[in-house]
C-alpha positions in Angstrom: -1.1 -29.8 -2.9 -1.2 -30.4 -6.7 -3.2 -28.5 -9.2 -5.4 -31.5 -9.7 -6.1 -31.5 -5.9 -7.5 -28.1 -6.2 -4.7 -25.6 -5.6 -5.6 -22.1 -6.7 -3.4 -19.0 -7.3 -4.0 -15.6 -8.7 -4.0 -11.9 -8.4 -6.3 -9.8 -6.3 -6.2 -6.0 -6.5 -7.1 -3.7 -3.6 -8.6 -0.5 -4.8 -10.4 2.4 -3.3 -10.2 6.1 -2.7 -7.4 7.4 -0.6 -7.4 6.6 3.1 -9.9 3.7 3.2 -7.3 1.3 4.7 -6.0 -0.6 1.7 -2.4 -0.8 3.0 -3.5 -1.8 6.5 -5.6 -4.5 5.0 -2.7 -5.8 2.8 -0.4 -5.9 5.8 -3.1 -7.8 7.8 -3.6 -10.4 5.1 0.1 -11.0 4.4 1.1 -10.8 8.1 4.0 -8.4 7.6 4.3 -4.7 7.1 5.2 -4.5 3.4 3.0 -1.4 2.6 3.5 1.7 4.6 0.6 3.1 6.6 -0.4 6.5 8.0 -3.6 8.4 8.7 -2.9 10.8 5.9 -4.2 10.2 2.4 -1.7 9.5 -0.5 0.6 7.4 1.6 0.9 4.7 -1.0 2.5 6.0 -4.2 3.6 2.7 -5.8 2.0 -0.6 -6.8 2.8 -2.9 -3.9 2.5 -6.7 -4.2 2.0 -8.9 -1.2 2.0 -12.7 -1.3 0.1 -15.0 1.0 0.6 -18.7 0.6 -1.8 -21.2 2.1 -1.9 -25.0 1.7 -4.7 -24.7 -0.8 -4.1 -21.3 -2.4 -1.7 -18.5 -3.1 -2.9 -14.9 -3.1 -0.9 -12.2 -4.8 -2.4 -9.0 -3.5 -1.8 -5.8 -5.4 -2.1 -2.7 -3.2 -2.7 0.4 -5.3 -2.4 4.1 -4.6 -5.7 5.8 -3.8 -7.0 7.2 -7.1 -6.1 10.9 -7.3 -8.6 13.6 -8.5 -7.2 16.7 -6.9 -3.9 17.3 -8.5 -2.4 16.8 -12.0 1.4 16.6 -11.5 3.5 13.8 -12.9 3.6 12.0 -9.6 -0.2 11.8 -9.4 -0.5 10.8 -13.1 1.9 7.9 -12.4 -0.1 6.9 -9.3 -3.4 6.9 -11.2 -1.7 4.8 -14.0 -0.7 2.3 -11.3 -4.4 1.9 -10.4 -5.6 1.4 -13.9 -2.8 -1.0 -14.8 -3.4 -3.1 -11.7 -7.0 -3.6 -12.7 -6.2 -4.7 -16.2 -5.1 -8.2 -15.4 -6.3 -9.5 -12.1 -8.6 -12.3 -11.1 -10.6 -10.4 -8.5 -10.8 -7.0 -6.9 -11.3 -6.0 -3.3 -13.2 -2.7 -3.7 -12.5 -1.2 -0.3 -14.8 1.4 1.2 -15.1 2.9 4.6 -18.1 1.7 6.6 -20.9 4.3 6.5 -19.2 6.5 3.9 -19.5 6.4 0.1 -19.0 9.5 -2.0 -18.1 10.6 -5.5 -14.5 9.6 -5.1 -15.6 6.0 -4.3 -17.9 6.0 -7.3 -15.1 7.2 -9.5 -12.9 4.3 -8.5 -15.7 1.8 -9.0 -16.2 3.0 -12.5 -12.5 2.1 -13.3 -13.0 -1.6 -12.6 -13.6 -3.7 -15.8 -17.2 -5.0 -16.0 -16.1 -8.6 -16.3 -13.9 -8.6 -13.2 -15.4 -10.2 -10.0 -15.6 -7.4 -7.4 -15.8 -8.1 -3.7 -17.3 -5.1 -1.8 -15.0 -4.8 1.2 -16.5 -2.6 3.9 -13.6 -1.7 6.1 -13.4 0.0 9.5 -16.4 -1.8 11.0 -14.6 -1.5 14.4 -15.5 2.2 14.3 -19.2 1.6 13.9 -21.0 1.8 17.3 -24.3 0.2 16.1 -23.6 -2.6 13.6 -27.3 -2.5 12.5 -26.5 0.7 10.6 -24.3 -1.3 8.3 -27.3 -3.1 6.7 -28.8 0.0 5.0 -25.3 1.2 4.0 -24.4 -2.1 2.4 -27.8 -2.2 0.7 -27.3 1.2 -0.8 -23.7 0.5 -2.1 -24.8 -2.9 -3.4 -27.0 -1.1 -5.9 -23.9 0.5 -7.6 -22.8 -2.9 -9.1 -23.4 -6.6 -9.1 -20.8 -7.5 -6.5 -19.5 -11.1 -6.3 -19.7 -10.9 -2.5 -19.9 -8.4 0.3 -17.6 -8.7 3.3 -17.5 -6.2 6.2 -14.0 -6.3 7.8 -11.7 -4.6 10.3 -8.3 -4.4 8.7 -6.9 -3.0 11.9 -8.3 -5.8 14.2 -8.4 -8.6 11.7 -12.1 -9.2 12.0 -13.7 -11.1 9.0 -10.4 -11.3 7.0 -10.7 -15.1 6.7 -14.1 -14.6 5.2 -12.6 -12.2 2.7 -9.9 -14.7 1.7 -12.6 -17.3 1.2 -14.6 -15.0 -1.0 -11.5 -14.3 -3.1 -10.2 -17.9 -3.4 -13.3 -18.9 -5.3 -12.3 -16.6 -8.2 -8.6 -17.7 -8.4 -7.8 -20.1 -11.2 -6.6 -23.7 -10.6 -2.8 -23.5 -11.2 0.5 -24.0 -9.6 1.9 -21.3 -7.2 3.1 -18.1 -8.9 5.7 -17.3 -6.2 8.0 -19.3 -3.9 6.2 -20.3 -0.7 8.2 -18.0 1.5 7.9 -14.9 -0.7 6.1 -11.9 0.9 6.5 -9.3 -1.9 8.2 -8.7 -5.2 9.7 -5.5 -3.9 13.4 -5.3 -3.1 14.9 -4.5 0.4 16.2 -1.3 -1.1 12.6 -0.3 -2.1 11.2 -1.3 1.3 13.9 0.7 3.1 12.9 3.9 1.2 9.3 3.3 2.0 9.9 2.8 5.8 11.7 6.1 5.9 8.9 7.8 4.0 6.3 6.4 6.3 8.1 8.1 9.2 7.8 11.4 7.4 4.1 10.9 7.2 3.7 9.8 10.8 6.0 12.2 12.6 5.7 15.5 10.7 2.9 17.9 9.8 0.2 17.6 7.2 1.9 19.8 4.6 5.3 18.3 4.3 4.9 14.6 3.3 3.3 15.4 0.0 6.4 17.5 -0.9 8.9 14.9 0.2 10.2 11.6 -1.0 13.1 9.3 -0.3 16.0 8.2 -2.6 18.3 5.3 -1.5 21.7 6.3 -2.7 23.6 3.3 -1.4 22.5 -0.1 -0.1 25.1 -2.7 0.9 24.7 -6.0 2.6 27.8 -7.4 4.4 28.6 -11.1 4.8 27.5 -10.8 8.5 24.0 -9.7 7.3 24.5 -6.1 8.4 22.8 -3.7 5.9 24.5 -0.3 5.3 22.0 2.1 3.9 22.5 5.7 2.9 19.3 7.6 2.1 18.4 11.1 1.0 15.1 12.7 2.0 14.2 14.9 -1.0 12.1 18.0 -0.4 11.0 20.8 -2.7 11.7 23.8 -0.6 14.5 25.0 1.8 11.9 25.6 4.5 10.8 22.0 4.3 14.4 20.9 4.8 14.4 22.7 8.1 11.2 21.0 9.1 12.6 17.6 8.4 15.8 18.2 10.3 14.0 19.8 13.3 15.5 21.8 16.2 18.9 20.4 16.9 18.3 17.6 14.4 15.8 15.9 16.6 13.1 15.3 14.0 15.6 13.7 11.5 17.1 11.6 14.3 13.7 10.2 15.3 12.8 9.5 11.6 16.0 7.6 11.1 15.8 5.7 14.4 12.2 4.5 14.0 12.8 3.6 10.3 15.9 1.6 11.2 14.0 -0.4 13.9 11.3 -1.3 11.3 14.0 -2.4 8.8 15.8 -4.6 11.4 12.5 -6.3 12.3 11.8 -7.1 8.6 15.3 -7.9 7.5 16.1 -9.9 10.6 19.5 -8.3 11.0 21.3 -5.1 12.1 21.0 -2.0 10.0 23.4 1.0 9.8 21.2 3.8 8.5 22.5 7.2 7.5 19.9 9.8 6.4 20.2 13.3 5.2 18.0 16.0 3.6 18.4 17.7 0.2 16.4 20.2 -1.7 15.2 19.4 -5.3 12.7 22.0 -6.5 9.9 20.5 -8.6 10.8 16.9 -8.1 7.1 15.8 -8.3 7.0 16.9 -11.9 10.5 15.6 -12.9 9.6 12.4 -14.8 13.2 11.2 -15.0 13.7 11.6 -11.3 10.3 9.8 -10.6 11.4 6.9 -12.8 14.6 6.6 -10.8 12.4 6.1 -7.7 10.3 3.4 -9.4 7.4 5.5 -10.7 6.4 5.3 -14.4 5.5 8.9 -14.8 
């Protein structure tokens, strides 16, 4: 479809407090897992871009970290900078809130969005609401916080109302040619995605304390002519006691992390993966700005 025929393309940021389902929504809209997901807050640490191309439009979704108010280390400063930078130059915003819940953290994120940017109130997790009638007063209350361009209740997990959400966003995209190739899903490299898949397993498989004190560094990534990926990755923790937690009794925890991450990589890359993972201790890594930059954070 030509520009004259009405093709639209642009950027849509997904913002909200931690754990409202932004990454789940991004993956649902794009149709692939390009942003890692867990039930724990602070899972997303980077700006993640996901691309959806339709015959009449191309959406470049920017998934942002949940805005951090609790801690002030270099990692969280970088995460908050990702949020504000993502909002600076987008065509529309999905302001994602959890159905039935709006608190001071949601309000703080809403204040970050520039006044001139169209904002679509995206009420997520409606599948958890027993009586949908209770949504009406909640939406009415939140709608008083800003003049929203649209209000769309959705279930990112089940896919309910996501087409309506896309329709609401398309209206605000400019008439232009596609920004990315039609088969692009993200601007992130396979190397980056491999690290994220390993980190997701840390969040999913281990306790509440550890993931916030751990990260993943890909030390070697090679693709052979057969398509086989050889990936060597270090799980970096801040304490020796955390290293023992990641390894687990008899190495069972580390083996499971590596096995499940490798399976995810093979599904996404469409080929076999040889994955070697080990654990190393680096005290204070979350405040080491040079190390954070090497992982893709601008600290």
